KOLGUKE-153940 format. One record per atom (N, C-alpha, C, CB): residue number from 1; residue in one letter; atom name; x, y, z. Coordinates in Angstrom, 3 decimals, padded with zeros to 6 digits. Glycine has a CB too. Example, Ala and Ser with C-alpha at 12.3 -4.5 7.8 and 13.67 -1.06 7.14 Angstrom:
% KOLGUKE-153940
[1, A, N, [013.190, -005.690, 007.800]]
[1, A, CA, [012.300, -004.500, 007.800]]
[1, A, C, [013.200, -003.300, 007.800]]
[1, A, CB, [011.308, -004.473, 009.046]]
[2, S, N, [012.850, -002.250, 007.080]]
[2, S, CA, [013.670, -001.060, 007.140]]
[2, S, C, [012.900, 000.030, 007.870]]
[2, S, CB, [014.084, -000.598, 005.725]]
END
This chain:
% KOLGUKE-153940
[1, M, N, [-063.379, 193.723, -165.578]]
[1, M, CA, [-063.190, 194.184, -165.435]]
[1, M, C, [-061.014, 195.413, -165.690]]
[1, M, CB, [-064.088, 193.573, -164.766]]
[2, S, N, [-061.671, 196.635, -165.915]]
[2, S, CA, [-060.674, 196.983, -167.177]]
[2, S, C, [-059.775, 197.401, -165.431]]
[2, S, CB, [-061.256, 198.629, -168.899]]
[3, E, N, [-059.940, 198.000, -165.048]]
[3, E, CA, [-059.279, 198.059, -163.546]]
[3, E, C, [-058.231, 196.976, -163.094]]
[3, E, CB, [-060.434, 197.935, -162.485]]
[4, A, N, [-057.464, 197.207, -162.250]]
[4, A, CA, [-056.755, 196.370, -161.797]]
[4, A, C, [-057.415, 196.214, -160.297]]
[4, A, CB, [-055.305, 196.773, -161.963]]
[5, A, N, [-057.477, 195.112, -160.040]]
[5, A, CA, [-058.622, 195.183, -158.123]]
[5, A, C, [-057.920, 195.947, -157.350]]
[5, A, CB, [-058.829, 193.510, -156.912]]
[6, V, N, [-058.325, 196.761, -156.234]]
[6, V, CA, [-058.432, 197.085, -155.292]]
[6, V, C, [-058.618, 196.142, -154.175]]
[6, V, CB, [-059.121, 197.811, -155.454]]
[7, I, N, [-057.760, 195.820, -153.408]]
[7, I, CA, [-057.911, 195.036, -152.147]]
[7, I, C, [-058.032, 195.884, -151.092]]
[7, I, CB, [-056.826, 194.128, -151.870]]
[8, S, N, [-059.071, 196.948, -150.224]]
[8, S, CA, [-058.148, 197.243, -148.795]]
[8, S, C, [-058.734, 196.084, -147.372]]
[8, S, CB, [-058.519, 199.290, -148.229]]
[9, I, N, [-057.903, 196.388, -147.194]]
[9, I, CA, [-057.439, 195.712, -146.184]]
[9, I, C, [-058.008, 196.574, -144.319]]
[9, I, CB, [-055.627, 195.702, -146.627]]
[10, I, N, [-058.522, 195.856, -144.077]]
[10, I, CA, [-058.485, 196.358, -142.366]]
[10, I, C, [-058.206, 195.689, -141.269]]
[10, I, CB, [-059.602, 196.749, -141.890]]
[11, D, N, [-057.334, 196.564, -140.092]]
[11, D, CA, [-056.377, 195.027, -139.307]]
[11, D, C, [-056.076, 195.871, -138.451]]
[11, D, CB, [-054.843, 194.038, -140.064]]
[12, D, N, [-056.451, 196.018, -137.069]]
[12, D, CA, [-055.475, 197.048, -136.139]]
[12, D, C, [-054.432, 195.783, -135.721]]
[12, D, CB, [-056.421, 197.989, -134.491]]
[13, D, N, [-054.123, 194.808, -135.989]]
[13, D, CA, [-052.955, 195.145, -135.722]]
[13, D, C, [-051.921, 194.268, -137.090]]
[13, D, CB, [-052.717, 194.719, -134.032]]
[14, E, N, [-050.920, 195.415, -136.852]]
[14, E, CA, [-049.565, 195.985, -138.061]]
[14, E, C, [-049.839, 194.568, -138.662]]
[14, E, CB, [-047.449, 196.406, -137.395]]
[15, S, N, [-048.999, 193.555, -137.724]]
[15, S, CA, [-048.045, 192.157, -138.156]]
[15, S, C, [-049.070, 191.572, -139.743]]
[15, S, CB, [-048.094, 190.539, -136.384]]
[16, V, N, [-050.944, 192.061, -139.381]]
[16, V, CA, [-051.448, 191.211, -139.835]]
[16, V, C, [-051.916, 192.178, -141.544]]
[16, V, CB, [-052.584, 190.584, -138.652]]
[17, R, N, [-052.011, 193.554, -140.982]]
[17, R, CA, [-051.878, 193.960, -142.349]]
[17, R, C, [-050.967, 193.532, -143.025]]
[17, R, CB, [-051.794, 195.095, -142.512]]
[18, E, N, [-049.227, 193.861, -142.712]]
[18, E, CA, [-048.692, 193.811, -143.771]]
[18, E, C, [-048.554, 192.284, -144.286]]
[18, E, CB, [-047.535, 194.533, -143.622]]
[19, A, N, [-048.602, 191.215, -143.921]]
[19, A, CA, [-048.606, 189.515, -144.190]]
[19, A, C, [-050.037, 189.520, -145.411]]
[19, A, CB, [-049.046, 188.325, -142.267]]
[20, T, N, [-050.992, 190.146, -144.227]]
[20, T, CA, [-052.024, 190.370, -145.461]]
[20, T, C, [-052.073, 191.083, -147.547]]
[20, T, CB, [-052.825, 191.329, -144.612]]
[21, K, N, [-051.178, 191.896, -147.166]]
[21, K, CA, [-050.867, 193.039, -147.987]]
[21, K, C, [-049.982, 192.844, -149.416]]
[21, K, CB, [-050.124, 193.959, -147.054]]
[22, G, N, [-049.173, 191.434, -148.488]]
[22, G, CA, [-048.226, 190.771, -149.242]]
[22, G, C, [-048.245, 189.613, -149.718]]
[22, G, CB, [-047.353, 190.749, -148.766]]
[23, L, N, [-048.753, 188.884, -149.446]]
[23, L, CA, [-050.355, 188.354, -150.644]]
[23, L, C, [-050.583, 188.661, -150.984]]
[23, L, CB, [-051.461, 188.046, -150.783]]
[24, V, N, [-051.498, 189.360, -150.729]]
[24, V, CA, [-052.748, 190.160, -151.978]]
[24, V, C, [-051.732, 190.912, -152.805]]
[24, V, CB, [-054.170, 191.548, -151.220]]
[25, R, N, [-050.635, 191.107, -152.631]]
[25, R, CA, [-049.471, 191.606, -153.821]]
[25, R, C, [-048.953, 191.052, -154.997]]
[25, R, CB, [-048.363, 191.749, -153.336]]
[26, S, N, [-048.967, 189.886, -153.721]]
[26, S, CA, [-048.029, 188.051, -154.667]]
[26, S, C, [-048.959, 188.239, -155.526]]
[26, S, CB, [-048.015, 185.925, -153.849]]
[27, L, N, [-050.738, 188.257, -155.446]]
[27, L, CA, [-051.717, 187.719, -156.350]]
[27, L, C, [-051.893, 189.022, -157.839]]
[27, L, CB, [-053.331, 187.465, -155.260]]
[28, G, N, [-050.861, 190.005, -157.695]]
[28, G, CA, [-051.004, 190.542, -158.236]]
[28, G, C, [-052.223, 191.712, -157.911]]
[28, G, CB, [-050.897, 189.804, -159.002]]
[29, Y, N, [-052.996, 191.732, -157.202]]
[29, Y, CA, [-054.015, 192.819, -157.123]]
[29, Y, C, [-053.167, 193.972, -155.972]]
[29, Y, CB, [-055.728, 192.091, -156.480]]
[30, T, N, [-053.219, 194.914, -155.919]]
[30, T, CA, [-053.332, 196.063, -156.119]]
[30, T, C, [-053.686, 196.559, -153.861]]
[30, T, CB, [-054.774, 196.258, -157.659]]
[31, A, N, [-052.808, 196.914, -152.794]]
[31, A, CA, [-053.660, 196.377, -151.537]]
[31, A, C, [-053.857, 198.460, -151.295]]
[31, A, CB, [-052.436, 194.970, -149.857]]
[32, A, N, [-054.403, 198.452, -150.682]]
[32, A, CA, [-054.947, 199.233, -149.313]]
[32, A, C, [-055.234, 198.630, -147.864]]
[32, A, CB, [-056.241, 199.773, -149.641]]
[33, T, N, [-054.266, 200.078, -147.013]]
[33, T, CA, [-054.505, 199.250, -145.516]]
[33, T, C, [-054.026, 199.990, -144.889]]
[33, T, CB, [-053.952, 197.874, -145.134]]
[34, F, N, [-055.886, 199.960, -143.346]]
[34, F, CA, [-055.813, 200.794, -142.503]]
[34, F, C, [-056.221, 199.787, -140.981]]
[34, F, CB, [-056.785, 202.079, -143.002]]
[35, A, N, [-055.572, 201.379, -140.118]]
[35, A, CA, [-055.421, 200.154, -138.700]]
[35, A, C, [-056.644, 200.414, -138.328]]
[35, A, CB, [-054.194, 200.359, -137.245]]
[36, S, N, [-057.897, 200.641, -138.951]]
[36, S, CA, [-059.334, 200.624, -138.958]]
[36, S, C, [-060.777, 200.689, -139.207]]
[36, S, CB, [-059.373, 200.782, -138.758]]
[37, A, N, [-061.847, 200.065, -138.828]]
[37, A, CA, [-062.367, 199.640, -140.082]]
[37, A, C, [-062.787, 201.630, -140.192]]
[37, A, CB, [-063.916, 198.048, -140.029]]
[38, E, N, [-063.207, 202.915, -139.585]]
[38, E, CA, [-063.323, 204.306, -139.025]]
[38, E, C, [-061.921, 205.199, -140.023]]
[38, E, CB, [-063.047, 204.225, -136.970]]
[39, E, N, [-060.561, 204.217, -140.177]]
[39, E, CA, [-060.187, 205.084, -141.304]]
[39, E, C, [-060.162, 204.756, -142.132]]
[39, E, CB, [-059.355, 205.590, -141.412]]
[40, Y, N, [-060.498, 203.312, -142.712]]
[40, Y, CA, [-060.779, 203.479, -144.621]]
[40, Y, C, [-062.268, 204.467, -144.232]]
[40, Y, CB, [-061.271, 201.320, -145.898]]
[41, L, N, [-063.321, 204.347, -143.858]]
[41, L, CA, [-064.035, 205.132, -143.953]]
[41, L, C, [-064.230, 206.098, -144.256]]
[41, L, CB, [-064.250, 205.170, -143.530]]
[42, R, N, [-063.282, 206.916, -143.908]]
[42, R, CA, [-062.775, 208.320, -143.701]]
[42, R, C, [-061.871, 208.382, -145.205]]
[42, R, CB, [-061.738, 208.531, -142.050]]
[43, S, N, [-061.484, 206.574, -146.305]]
[43, S, CA, [-060.221, 207.200, -147.561]]
[43, S, C, [-060.824, 207.432, -148.003]]
[43, S, CB, [-059.186, 206.665, -148.427]]
[44, D, N, [-059.955, 207.828, -149.498]]
[44, D, CA, [-061.105, 206.997, -150.638]]
[44, D, C, [-060.979, 205.773, -151.140]]
[44, D, CB, [-061.256, 207.606, -151.895]]
[45, H, N, [-061.613, 205.033, -150.364]]
[45, H, CA, [-061.134, 203.382, -150.794]]
[45, H, C, [-062.532, 203.117, -150.392]]
[45, H, CB, [-059.654, 202.349, -149.837]]
[46, V, N, [-063.584, 203.227, -150.474]]
[46, V, CA, [-064.167, 203.296, -150.411]]
[46, V, C, [-064.966, 202.218, -151.305]]
[46, V, CB, [-064.069, 204.252, -150.290]]
[47, H, N, [-065.193, 202.044, -152.108]]
[47, H, CA, [-065.816, 201.924, -153.188]]
[47, H, C, [-064.342, 200.922, -154.554]]
[47, H, CB, [-066.432, 203.822, -153.530]]
[48, D, N, [-063.696, 199.952, -153.280]]
[48, D, CA, [-062.151, 199.505, -153.706]]
[48, D, C, [-063.130, 198.060, -154.433]]
[48, D, CB, [-060.575, 199.133, -151.999]]
[49, S, N, [-062.479, 197.720, -154.927]]
[49, S, CA, [-063.163, 195.968, -154.814]]
[49, S, C, [-063.784, 195.191, -154.875]]
[49, S, CB, [-063.328, 195.458, -154.393]]
[50, C, N, [-063.079, 195.048, -153.324]]
[50, C, CA, [-063.105, 194.247, -152.327]]
[50, C, C, [-062.785, 194.142, -151.115]]
[50, C, CB, [-062.788, 193.645, -152.568]]
[51, V, N, [-062.925, 194.034, -149.838]]
[51, V, CA, [-062.363, 193.466, -148.602]]
[51, V, C, [-062.335, 192.941, -147.838]]
[51, V, CB, [-062.184, 193.659, -148.150]]
[52, I, N, [-061.206, 192.377, -146.735]]
[52, I, CA, [-060.901, 192.519, -146.024]]
[52, I, C, [-060.499, 192.749, -145.005]]
[52, I, CB, [-060.934, 192.489, -146.178]]
[53, T, N, [-061.187, 192.355, -143.595]]
[53, T, CA, [-061.481, 193.251, -142.315]]
[53, T, C, [-061.731, 192.474, -140.937]]
[53, T, CB, [-062.811, 194.131, -142.596]]
[54, D, N, [-060.714, 192.099, -140.397]]
[54, D, CA, [-061.029, 192.057, -139.152]]
[54, D, C, [-062.612, 192.182, -138.390]]
[54, D, CB, [-060.242, 192.974, -138.796]]
[55, L, N, [-062.464, 191.129, -137.620]]
[55, L, CA, [-063.903, 191.374, -137.009]]
[55, L, C, [-063.581, 192.194, -135.370]]
[55, L, CB, [-064.836, 189.581, -136.813]]
[56, Q, N, [-062.765, 191.785, -134.628]]
[56, Q, CA, [-062.504, 192.609, -133.526]]
[56, Q, C, [-062.075, 193.372, -133.909]]
[56, Q, CB, [-061.913, 192.331, -132.603]]
[57, M, N, [-061.794, 194.910, -133.608]]
[57, M, CA, [-061.476, 196.243, -133.964]]
[57, M, C, [-061.771, 197.045, -133.041]]
[57, M, CB, [-062.020, 196.677, -135.043]]
[58, P, N, [-060.618, 197.914, -131.158]]
[58, P, CA, [-061.096, 198.948, -131.325]]
[58, P, C, [-062.512, 199.346, -132.175]]
[58, P, CB, [-060.130, 199.417, -131.703]]
[59, G, N, [-063.916, 200.637, -131.362]]
[59, G, CA, [-063.929, 200.801, -131.952]]
[59, G, C, [-065.337, 200.628, -132.947]]
[59, G, CB, [-063.021, 200.512, -131.885]]
[60, M, N, [-065.161, 200.850, -134.001]]
[60, M, CA, [-066.191, 200.000, -134.969]]
[60, M, C, [-066.034, 198.911, -135.309]]
[60, M, CB, [-066.415, 200.400, -136.066]]
[61, S, N, [-066.510, 197.004, -135.101]]
[61, S, CA, [-066.368, 195.958, -135.990]]
[61, S, C, [-066.133, 196.129, -137.075]]
[61, S, CB, [-067.162, 195.304, -136.067]]
[62, G, N, [-065.973, 195.099, -137.119]]
[62, G, CA, [-065.496, 194.731, -138.776]]
[62, G, C, [-067.495, 194.651, -139.043]]
[62, G, CB, [-064.123, 192.561, -139.120]]
[63, A, N, [-068.265, 193.725, -138.301]]
[63, A, CA, [-069.481, 193.834, -138.662]]
[63, A, C, [-070.315, 195.152, -138.249]]
[63, A, CB, [-070.025, 192.714, -138.208]]
[64, D, N, [-069.811, 195.845, -137.445]]
[64, D, CA, [-070.744, 197.095, -138.232]]
[64, D, C, [-070.326, 197.717, -138.611]]
[64, D, CB, [-071.511, 197.866, -137.833]]
[65, L, N, [-068.836, 197.826, -140.039]]
[65, L, CA, [-068.737, 198.517, -140.706]]
[65, L, C, [-069.945, 197.588, -141.620]]
[65, L, CB, [-067.299, 198.890, -141.023]]
[66, L, N, [-069.335, 196.389, -141.487]]
[66, L, CA, [-070.964, 195.670, -142.571]]
[66, L, C, [-071.957, 196.521, -143.124]]
[66, L, CB, [-072.122, 194.699, -141.664]]
[67, D, N, [-072.298, 197.203, -141.993]]
[67, D, CA, [-073.832, 197.537, -141.216]]
[67, D, C, [-074.067, 198.443, -142.135]]
[67, D, CB, [-073.986, 198.166, -139.514]]
[68, R, N, [-072.305, 199.614, -141.379]]
[68, R, CA, [-072.506, 200.825, -141.700]]
[68, R, C, [-072.608, 200.823, -143.442]]
[68, R, CB, [-071.336, 201.699, -141.013]]
[69, L, N, [-072.070, 200.003, -144.264]]
[69, L, CA, [-072.009, 199.991, -145.836]]
[69, L, C, [-073.356, 199.504, -146.400]]
[69, L, CB, [-070.804, 198.994, -146.396]]
[70, I, N, [-073.465, 198.503, -146.003]]
[70, I, CA, [-074.877, 198.667, -145.855]]
[70, I, C, [-076.331, 199.785, -146.165]]
[70, I, CB, [-074.766, 198.536, -144.824]]
[71, A, N, [-076.015, 199.876, -145.167]]
[71, A, CA, [-076.922, 200.800, -144.823]]
[71, A, C, [-076.729, 202.576, -145.571]]
[71, A, CB, [-076.784, 200.721, -143.181]]
[72, D, N, [-075.423, 202.610, -146.343]]
[72, D, CA, [-075.319, 203.117, -146.966]]
[72, D, C, [-075.088, 203.199, -148.656]]
[72, D, CB, [-074.916, 203.341, -146.343]]
[73, G, N, [-075.795, 201.945, -147.934]]
[73, G, CA, [-076.442, 201.358, -149.929]]
[73, G, C, [-074.951, 201.232, -151.416]]
[73, G, CB, [-077.978, 203.388, -150.817]]
[74, I, N, [-073.540, 200.334, -149.815]]
[74, I, CA, [-072.666, 200.655, -150.917]]
[74, I, C, [-071.944, 198.827, -151.014]]
[74, I, CB, [-071.367, 202.240, -150.425]]
[75, R, N, [-072.318, 198.532, -151.728]]
[75, R, CA, [-072.701, 196.483, -152.005]]
[75, R, C, [-071.278, 195.912, -152.636]]
[75, R, CB, [-074.348, 195.998, -153.648]]
[76, K, N, [-070.711, 195.146, -151.594]]
[76, K, CA, [-068.949, 194.988, -151.386]]
[76, K, C, [-069.482, 193.984, -151.357]]
[76, K, CB, [-067.780, 195.535, -150.204]]
[77, P, N, [-067.749, 192.951, -152.316]]
[77, P, CA, [-067.522, 191.494, -151.404]]
[77, P, C, [-066.951, 191.895, -149.919]]
[77, P, CB, [-066.228, 190.344, -152.227]]
[78, I, N, [-066.949, 191.205, -148.644]]
[78, I, CA, [-066.155, 191.370, -147.727]]
[78, I, C, [-066.055, 190.049, -146.653]]
[78, I, CB, [-066.567, 192.620, -147.165]]
[79, I, N, [-064.317, 190.218, -147.058]]
[79, I, CA, [-064.059, 188.640, -146.415]]
[79, I, C, [-063.766, 189.481, -144.377]]
[79, I, CB, [-061.881, 187.485, -147.547]]
[80, F, N, [-063.861, 188.323, -143.964]]
[80, F, CA, [-063.858, 188.715, -142.029]]
[80, F, C, [-062.483, 187.986, -141.684]]
[80, F, CB, [-065.501, 187.781, -140.801]]
[81, M, N, [-061.977, 188.153, -140.716]]
[81, M, CA, [-061.773, 187.437, -140.455]]
[81, M, C, [-061.437, 187.760, -139.144]]
[81, M, CB, [-061.243, 186.961, -141.194]]
[82, T, N, [-060.893, 186.653, -137.408]]
[82, T, CA, [-060.902, 187.048, -136.279]]
[82, T, C, [-059.946, 185.746, -136.423]]
[82, T, CB, [-062.247, 187.347, -135.346]]
[83, A, N, [-059.805, 186.383, -135.024]]
[83, A, CA, [-059.036, 184.927, -134.190]]
[83, A, C, [-060.405, 184.303, -132.359]]
[83, A, CB, [-056.610, 185.923, -133.265]]
[84, L, N, [-061.312, 185.535, -132.519]]
[84, L, CA, [-062.021, 184.757, -131.603]]
[84, L, C, [-063.095, 184.538, -132.585]]
[84, L, CB, [-062.405, 185.412, -130.156]]
[85, P, N, [-063.953, 183.597, -133.026]]
[85, P, CA, [-064.259, 183.581, -133.472]]
[85, P, C, [-065.904, 183.381, -132.886]]
[85, P, CB, [-063.486, 183.147, -134.062]]
[86, E, N, [-066.962, 183.884, -132.873]]
[86, E, CA, [-068.332, 183.551, -131.957]]
[86, E, C, [-069.839, 183.245, -132.954]]
[86, E, CB, [-068.652, 185.128, -130.848]]
[87, E, N, [-070.023, 181.401, -133.308]]
[87, E, CA, [-070.992, 181.504, -134.581]]
[87, E, C, [-071.941, 182.384, -134.335]]
[87, E, CB, [-071.696, 180.244, -134.997]]
[88, A, N, [-072.621, 182.989, -133.681]]
[88, A, CA, [-073.943, 183.561, -133.749]]
[88, A, C, [-073.377, 185.592, -134.576]]
[88, A, CB, [-074.804, 183.448, -131.589]]
[89, T, N, [-072.850, 185.685, -134.852]]
[89, T, CA, [-071.573, 186.417, -135.654]]
[89, T, C, [-071.442, 186.523, -136.978]]
[89, T, CB, [-070.403, 185.851, -135.416]]
[90, R, N, [-070.896, 184.267, -137.198]]
[90, R, CA, [-070.081, 184.072, -138.060]]
[90, R, C, [-072.002, 184.334, -139.287]]
[90, R, CB, [-068.852, 182.271, -137.793]]
[91, K, N, [-073.047, 183.879, -138.718]]
[91, K, CA, [-073.842, 182.927, -139.073]]
[91, K, C, [-075.122, 184.764, -139.650]]
[91, K, CB, [-074.302, 181.395, -137.399]]
[92, R, N, [-074.325, 185.951, -139.090]]
[92, R, CA, [-075.005, 187.373, -138.615]]
[92, R, C, [-074.022, 187.962, -140.161]]
[92, R, CB, [-074.480, 188.203, -136.462]]
[93, V, N, [-072.954, 187.242, -140.175]]
[93, V, CA, [-072.251, 188.571, -141.313]]
[93, V, C, [-072.339, 187.845, -143.135]]
[93, V, CB, [-069.911, 188.913, -140.746]]
[94, L, N, [-072.695, 186.442, -142.163]]
[94, L, CA, [-072.206, 185.192, -143.322]]
[94, L, C, [-074.031, 185.661, -143.974]]
[94, L, CB, [-071.733, 182.809, -142.433]]
[95, K, N, [-075.549, 185.807, -143.295]]
[95, K, CA, [-076.160, 186.331, -144.709]]
[95, K, C, [-076.334, 187.202, -144.379]]
[95, K, CB, [-077.230, 185.897, -145.434]]
[96, A, N, [-075.716, 188.512, -143.911]]
[96, A, CA, [-075.857, 189.830, -144.526]]
[96, A, C, [-074.525, 190.156, -145.924]]
[96, A, CB, [-075.700, 190.994, -143.069]]
[97, G, N, [-074.114, 188.671, -146.227]]
[97, G, CA, [-073.502, 189.387, -147.301]]
[97, G, C, [-072.025, 188.921, -147.704]]
[97, G, CB, [-073.494, 190.825, -146.911]]
[98, A, N, [-070.773, 188.153, -146.443]]
[98, A, CA, [-070.367, 188.587, -145.920]]
[98, A, C, [-069.698, 187.271, -147.441]]
[98, A, CB, [-070.514, 188.981, -144.321]]
[99, L, N, [-068.990, 186.953, -148.604]]
[99, L, CA, [-068.218, 185.872, -148.675]]
[99, L, C, [-067.428, 185.474, -148.004]]
[99, L, CB, [-067.766, 185.807, -149.397]]
[100, G, N, [-067.004, 185.022, -147.084]]
[100, G, CA, [-065.992, 184.288, -146.432]]
[100, G, C, [-066.264, 184.604, -145.052]]
[100, G, CB, [-064.559, 184.616, -146.877]]
[101, F, N, [-065.497, 184.007, -143.748]]
[101, F, CA, [-065.072, 183.835, -142.432]]
[101, F, C, [-064.236, 182.898, -141.962]]
[101, F, CB, [-065.955, 183.719, -141.790]]
[102, L, N, [-063.204, 184.333, -142.022]]
[102, L, CA, [-061.498, 182.282, -141.730]]
[102, L, C, [-061.477, 183.106, -140.342]]
[102, L, CB, [-058.740, 182.048, -143.158]]
[103, R, N, [-060.764, 181.738, -139.792]]
[103, R, CA, [-060.400, 182.012, -137.802]]
[103, R, C, [-058.974, 182.213, -137.825]]
[103, R, CB, [-060.728, 180.399, -136.475]]
[104, K, N, [-058.507, 183.145, -137.311]]
[104, K, CA, [-056.936, 183.766, -137.336]]
[104, K, C, [-056.137, 182.205, -136.914]]
[104, K, CB, [-056.605, 185.360, -135.861]]
[105, P, N, [-055.512, 181.622, -136.973]]
[105, P, CA, [-054.781, 181.327, -138.699]]
[105, P, C, [-054.385, 181.470, -139.654]]
[105, P, CB, [-054.887, 181.074, -139.292]]
[106, F, N, [-055.195, 180.988, -140.365]]
[106, F, CA, [-056.033, 180.437, -142.068]]
[106, F, C, [-054.227, 179.963, -142.749]]
[106, F, CB, [-057.234, 182.506, -143.478]]
[107, H, N, [-055.047, 179.590, -143.400]]
[107, H, CA, [-053.947, 178.757, -144.552]]
[107, H, C, [-053.893, 180.304, -145.744]]
[107, H, CB, [-054.970, 176.719, -145.579]]
[108, S, N, [-052.970, 180.311, -146.088]]
[108, S, CA, [-053.491, 180.962, -146.821]]
[108, S, C, [-054.385, 180.978, -148.520]]
[108, S, CB, [-052.665, 181.456, -146.653]]
[109, E, N, [-054.123, 179.714, -148.558]]
[109, E, CA, [-054.859, 178.915, -149.669]]
[109, E, C, [-056.570, 179.423, -150.099]]
[109, E, CB, [-054.882, 177.261, -149.053]]
[110, R, N, [-056.271, 179.558, -148.321]]
[110, R, CA, [-058.077, 179.530, -147.885]]
[110, R, C, [-059.001, 180.919, -148.563]]
[110, R, CB, [-058.262, 179.714, -145.794]]
[111, L, N, [-057.847, 181.616, -148.394]]
[111, L, CA, [-058.343, 183.734, -148.539]]
[111, L, C, [-058.140, 183.621, -149.545]]
[111, L, CB, [-057.483, 185.306, -147.860]]
[112, I, N, [-056.811, 183.268, -150.632]]
[112, I, CA, [-057.016, 183.229, -152.215]]
[112, I, C, [-057.596, 182.945, -152.800]]
[112, I, CB, [-056.571, 182.895, -152.818]]
[113, E, N, [-059.092, 181.604, -152.419]]
[113, E, CA, [-060.000, 180.694, -153.303]]
[113, E, C, [-060.996, 182.223, -152.046]]
[113, E, CB, [-060.098, 178.171, -153.147]]
[114, C, N, [-061.099, 182.360, -150.602]]
[114, C, CA, [-062.554, 183.625, -150.944]]
[114, C, C, [-061.997, 184.848, -151.874]]
[114, C, CB, [-063.238, 184.583, -149.188]]
[115, L, N, [-061.378, 185.282, -151.849]]
[115, L, CA, [-060.870, 186.294, -152.858]]
[115, L, C, [-060.716, 186.327, -153.482]]
[115, L, CB, [-060.316, 186.757, -153.014]]
[116, D, N, [-060.467, 184.880, -154.517]]
[116, D, CA, [-061.146, 184.966, -155.565]]
[116, D, C, [-062.693, 184.859, -156.156]]
[116, D, CB, [-060.600, 184.361, -155.960]]
[117, K, N, [-062.783, 184.287, -155.483]]
[117, K, CA, [-064.540, 184.232, -154.743]]
[117, K, C, [-065.137, 185.947, -155.189]]
[117, K, CB, [-064.489, 183.988, -152.307]]
[118, A, N, [-065.234, 186.721, -154.246]]
[118, A, CA, [-064.921, 187.896, -154.083]]
[118, A, C, [-065.136, 188.900, -154.793]]
[118, A, CB, [-064.046, 187.913, -153.937]]
[119, L, N, [-063.908, 188.502, -155.857]]
[119, L, CA, [-063.199, 188.815, -157.354]]
[119, L, C, [-064.373, 189.399, -158.206]]
[119, L, CB, [-062.515, 187.299, -158.200]]
[120, R, N, [-064.815, 187.552, -157.800]]
[120, R, CA, [-065.797, 186.773, -159.422]]
[120, R, C, [-066.945, 187.781, -158.527]]
[120, R, CB, [-066.281, 184.190, -159.729]]
[121, T, N, [-067.645, 187.540, -157.958]]
[121, T, CA, [-068.477, 189.014, -157.681]]
[121, T, C, [-068.589, 189.982, -157.287]]
[121, T, CB, [-069.072, 189.154, -157.363]]
[122, A, N, [-067.382, 190.438, -157.183]]
[122, A, CA, [-067.311, 191.956, -157.451]]
[122, A, C, [-067.277, 192.764, -159.324]]
[122, A, CB, [-065.758, 192.309, -156.594]]
[123, N, N, [-067.279, 191.791, -159.730]]
[123, N, CA, [-066.810, 191.652, -161.429]]
[123, N, C, [-068.621, 191.721, -161.804]]
[123, N, CB, [-065.664, 189.640, -162.063]]
[124, A, N, [-069.158, 191.407, -161.167]]
[124, A, CA, [-071.045, 190.603, -161.785]]
[124, A, C, [-071.577, 191.651, -161.629]]
[124, A, CB, [-072.134, 189.216, -160.820]]
[125, P, N, [-073.255, 191.508, -162.546]]
[125, P, CA, [-073.917, 192.544, -162.761]]
[125, P, C, [-074.705, 192.702, -160.938]]
[125, P, CB, [-074.988, 192.245, -164.284]]
[126, Q, N, [-074.659, 193.663, -160.584]]
[126, Q, CA, [-075.639, 194.613, -159.137]]
[126, Q, C, [-076.618, 193.665, -159.341]]
[126, Q, CB, [-076.353, 196.607, -159.289]]
[127, H, N, [-077.349, 192.985, -160.478]]
[127, H, CA, [-078.386, 192.972, -159.822]]
[127, H, C, [-078.056, 191.334, -159.251]]
[127, H, CB, [-079.775, 193.378, -160.750]]
[128, E, N, [-076.675, 190.927, -160.111]]
[128, E, CA, [-076.198, 188.936, -159.025]]
[128, E, C, [-076.469, 188.787, -157.939]]
[128, E, CB, [-074.613, 188.359, -158.640]]
[129, M, N, [-075.859, 190.247, -156.938]]
[129, M, CA, [-075.184, 190.052, -155.797]]
[129, M, C, [-076.466, 190.575, -155.372]]
[129, M, CB, [-073.712, 190.679, -155.440]]
[130, A, N, [-077.719, 191.239, -155.156]]
[130, A, CA, [-077.748, 191.129, -154.266]]
[130, A, C, [-078.755, 190.257, -153.718]]
[130, A, CB, [-077.637, 192.051, -154.007]]
END
């Protein structure tokens, strides 16, 4: 990809958004942050390279966001973060195409691994993502 990757970060917790943004920017990527899935969907960032999202948020959850993107025909790498992991939800989002499922708090190295994988996927031809 010739353009720098833009990573959308969605979390209702401002401190998590800012910490994740700082990590993403330290890796040389551009980061856009959103306090909700709804705010993200109204933005011009829906077609960014990758999404890092909280799973549990007021309003639309991260899993609901994934369902919405799929229904809208938008396939992109998504990494989930959650403080309250539920095995059934983890299995569901991974089966639907999520590239990571991180339990908060997580080590930054784990997020970096997921992000590297997500960006390799984002750069792959579309038939390889299906």
